[in-house]
C-alpha positions as CSV (number, residue, x, y, z in Angstrom):
1,X,-65.1,30.8,121.3
2,X,-64.8,31.7,117.4
3,X,-65.4,29.0,115.2
4,X,-61.5,29.2,114.4
5,X,-60.9,28.5,118.2
6,X,-63.4,25.5,118.1
7,X,-61.6,23.8,115.3
8,X,-58.0,24.5,116.9
9,X,-59.4,23.3,120.2
10,X,-60.7,19.8,118.5
11,X,-57.6,19.4,116.3
12,X,-55.3,20.2,119.0
13,X,-57.2,17.0,121.2
14,X,-57.2,14.7,118.4
15,X,-53.5,15.5,117.9
16,X,-52.9,14.5,121.5
17,X,-55.3,11.7,121.6
18,X,-55.0,9.9,118.4
19,X,-51.8,11.4,116.2
20,X,-51.2,8.3,113.9
21,X,-55.1,7.8,112.8
22,X,-55.7,5.9,109.8
23,X,-57.8,3.7,108.1
24,X,-58.9,0.5,109.6
25,X,-59.4,-1.3,106.1
26,X,-56.6,-3.9,105.7
27,X,-54.8,-3.6,102.1
28,X,-51.5,-4.2,100.7
29,X,-51.6,-2.2,97.8
30,X,-53.6,0.9,95.9
31,X,-55.8,-1.3,93.9
32,X,-57.2,-3.5,97.2
33,X,-57.9,-0.1,99.1
34,X,-59.8,0.7,95.9
35,X,-61.7,-2.6,96.2
36,X,-61.9,-2.2,99.8
37,X,-63.5,1.3,100.0
38,X,-66.1,0.3,97.1
39,X,-66.7,-2.8,99.5
40,X,-67.4,-0.7,102.8
41,X,-70.5,1.5,101.1
42,X,-73.1,1.2,103.5
43,X,-70.9,-1.6,105.2
44,X,-69.0,-1.8,108.2
45,X,-64.9,-2.0,107.7
46,X,-64.8,-5.3,109.9
47,X,-67.2,-6.8,107.6
48,X,-65.5,-5.9,104.5
49,X,-61.8,-7.2,106.1
50,X,-63.3,-10.1,106.8
51,X,-64.0,-10.6,103.3
52,X,-61.4,-9.2,101.3
53,X,-58.4,-11.9,102.3
54,X,-60.2,-14.6,99.9
55,X,-61.2,-12.1,97.3
56,X,-57.4,-10.6,96.8
57,X,-56.2,-14.6,97.4
58,X,-58.5,-15.4,94.4
59,X,-58.0,-11.9,92.3
60,X,-55.2,-9.9,93.6
61,X,-54.8,-7.4,90.7
62,X,-56.8,-5.6,88.3
63,X,-55.7,-7.8,85.6
64,X,-57.2,-10.7,87.2
65,X,-60.6,-9.4,88.5
66,X,-61.2,-7.6,85.1
67,X,-61.3,-11.1,83.3
68,X,-63.6,-12.5,86.0
69,X,-67.4,-13.2,85.7
70,X,-70.2,-12.1,87.9
71,X,-70.8,-15.9,88.7
72,X,-66.9,-16.1,90.0
73,X,-66.9,-12.7,92.1
74,X,-70.1,-13.0,93.5
75,X,-69.9,-15.6,96.0
76,X,-66.6,-13.9,97.6
77,X,-68.4,-10.8,98.4
78,X,-72.3,-12.0,99.1
79,X,-72.1,-11.0,102.9
80,X,-71.5,-7.8,101.9
81,X,-74.2,-5.3,101.6
82,X,-75.6,-4.8,98.1
83,X,-73.3,-7.6,96.9
84,X,-75.1,-7.6,93.3
85,X,-74.4,-4.1,92.7
86,X,-70.8,-4.2,93.7
87,X,-69.6,-7.4,91.9
88,X,-70.5,-5.4,88.7
89,X,-68.8,-2.3,90.1
90,X,-65.6,-4.5,91.0
91,X,-65.3,-6.1,87.5
92,X,-66.1,-2.8,85.7
93,X,-63.9,-0.8,87.7
94,X,-61.1,-3.1,87.0
95,X,-61.6,-3.6,83.3
96,X,-61.4,0.3,83.2
97,X,-58.0,0.7,84.9
98,X,-56.7,-1.9,82.7
99,X,-58.5,-0.4,79.7
100,X,-57.7,3.4,80.1
101,X,-55.1,3.2,83.1
102,X,-52.9,0.3,82.7
103,X,-53.9,-1.5,85.8
104,X,-52.6,1.6,87.6
105,X,-54.8,3.2,90.3
106,X,-55.3,7.0,89.4
107,X,-54.5,9.6,91.9
108,X,-56.8,12.1,90.3
109,X,-60.1,12.5,91.9
110,X,-61.8,13.4,88.6
111,X,-60.3,10.4,87.0
112,X,-61.2,8.0,89.8
113,X,-64.9,9.0,89.5
114,X,-64.9,7.7,86.3
115,X,-64.6,4.3,87.5
116,X,-67.6,2.3,88.0
117,X,-68.7,2.5,91.9
118,X,-66.2,5.1,92.8
119,X,-68.1,8.5,93.7
120,X,-66.4,11.8,95.7
121,X,-66.1,10.1,98.9
122,X,-64.7,7.1,97.7
123,X,-62.2,9.0,95.3
124,X,-61.2,11.2,98.6
125,X,-60.3,8.5,100.6
126,X,-58.0,6.8,97.8
127,X,-56.3,9.9,97.4
128,X,-56.0,10.9,101.0
129,X,-54.6,7.7,102.1
130,X,-52.6,6.7,99.4
131,X,-51.3,10.0,97.9
132,X,-51.7,11.9,101.0
133,X,-53.7,14.9,99.4
134,X,-55.7,17.5,101.4
135,X,-59.0,16.1,100.6
136,X,-61.8,15.5,103.2
137,X,-64.1,12.1,102.7
138,X,-67.5,12.7,104.2
139,X,-69.4,9.6,105.2
140,X,-72.3,9.7,107.7
141,X,-69.7,9.6,110.7
142,X,-68.1,12.5,109.6
143,X,-71.3,14.6,108.7
144,X,-72.5,13.6,112.1
145,X,-70.1,14.3,114.1
146,X,-69.1,17.3,112.2
147,X,-72.7,19.0,113.4
148,X,-72.8,17.8,116.4
149,X,-69.7,19.5,117.6
150,X,-70.7,22.3,115.8
151,X,-67.4,22.4,113.4
152,X,-70.3,22.4,110.6
153,X,-73.3,24.6,110.1
154,X,-76.4,24.1,108.6
155,X,-74.5,21.6,106.2
156,X,-77.1,19.8,104.8
157,X,-75.0,17.1,102.5
158,X,-71.9,15.7,102.3
159,X,-70.5,18.3,99.6
160,X,-71.5,21.3,102.4
161,X,-70.0,19.5,105.1
162,X,-66.6,18.8,103.2
163,X,-66.5,22.4,102.2
164,X,-66.8,23.9,105.5
165,X,-64.4,21.7,107.3
166,X,-61.4,22.4,104.3
167,X,-62.2,25.7,105.1
168,X,-61.1,25.7,108.5
169,X,-58.7,22.8,108.8
170,X,-55.1,23.2,107.8
171,X,-54.3,21.4,104.5
172,X,-51.5,19.3,106.1
173,X,-54.1,17.8,108.5
174,X,-57.0,17.5,106.5
175,X,-56.2,13.5,105.6
176,X,-55.7,12.7,109.2
177,X,-59.0,15.0,110.0
178,X,-61.0,12.6,108.0
179,X,-59.7,9.6,110.0
180,X,-60.3,11.8,113.3
181,X,-63.6,12.4,112.6
182,X,-64.8,8.7,111.1
183,X,-63.1,7.0,114.1
184,X,-65.1,9.2,116.9
185,X,-68.3,8.9,115.1
186,X,-67.7,5.2,115.2
187,X,-66.6,4.3,118.3
188,X,-67.5,7.5,120.8
189,X,-70.1,9.7,118.8
190,X,-72.0,7.0,117.6
191,X,-75.6,7.7,115.9
192,X,-77.9,6.6,119.0
193,X,-76.7,7.6,122.1
194,X,-73.9,8.9,121.9
195,X,-71.0,7.8,124.7
196,X,-70.5,11.7,125.9
197,X,-69.2,10.1,129.3
198,X,-66.3,9.1,127.2
199,X,-65.6,11.8,125.4
200,X,-63.3,14.3,126.0
201,X,-64.8,16.9,123.6
202,X,-67.5,17.8,126.1
203,X,-66.5,21.5,127.1
204,X,-66.4,22.3,123.3
205,X,-69.1,20.3,121.9
206,X,-72.5,22.3,120.8
207,X,-74.7,19.2,121.1
208,X,-73.5,18.3,124.5
209,X,-73.9,21.8,125.6
210,X,-77.2,21.7,124.2
211,X,-78.7,18.6,125.2
212,X,-76.9,17.2,128.1
213,X,-76.1,18.5,131.8
214,X,-73.3,20.9,132.6
215,X,-71.3,18.0,134.4
216,X,-67.6,17.9,134.0
217,X,-66.3,14.6,132.3
218,X,-63.4,13.0,134.0
219,X,-61.4,13.2,130.4
220,X,-62.3,16.6,129.5
221,X,-60.3,18.9,127.7
222,X,-59.1,20.7,130.8
223,X,-57.6,17.5,132.2
């Protein structure tokens, strides 16, 4: 099987089994998604979704959050990982949004990365989810799953993973493929003890073929 054939099989599987994959973060507008993604760094989406309703009720816009103090914001996100830094980031990015972007979340990844707390991954998530741009956001799940299946080879960091993935995934599917891979890593191809018995990709997965018995899975690609 060629590398492109592997990608084609994996894409075909996800298109059949999770055609409408999307972010699990709750949000109602671009600003809320930006805040939620910043908060989600090294934190679960579930925890973020438990935290943001009260935060957004108190600070629904960049304008209101930009005028808040550290002491006002911190209590709302103290249950999130790294709350001190993230409190500073949220206030800082809100101020910059107001000062440089008229309160509008930019659609350019370079512009987004000027905001406090926004790196390449976060910027790619924003433009992918909000503007359907063909950007591949790579987190630990995407990095792990891509390597295990064999989609990426020798990628040592998120950027290398990103560049390999976008080379083989059709442009119109890149934004959705991010969600396919992250959700697969979150619920099936978990870091410890991956749930190979529940996975429909075992027949093409390099990790499975190398590490586990060659037994036919009930939900394999051939079923």
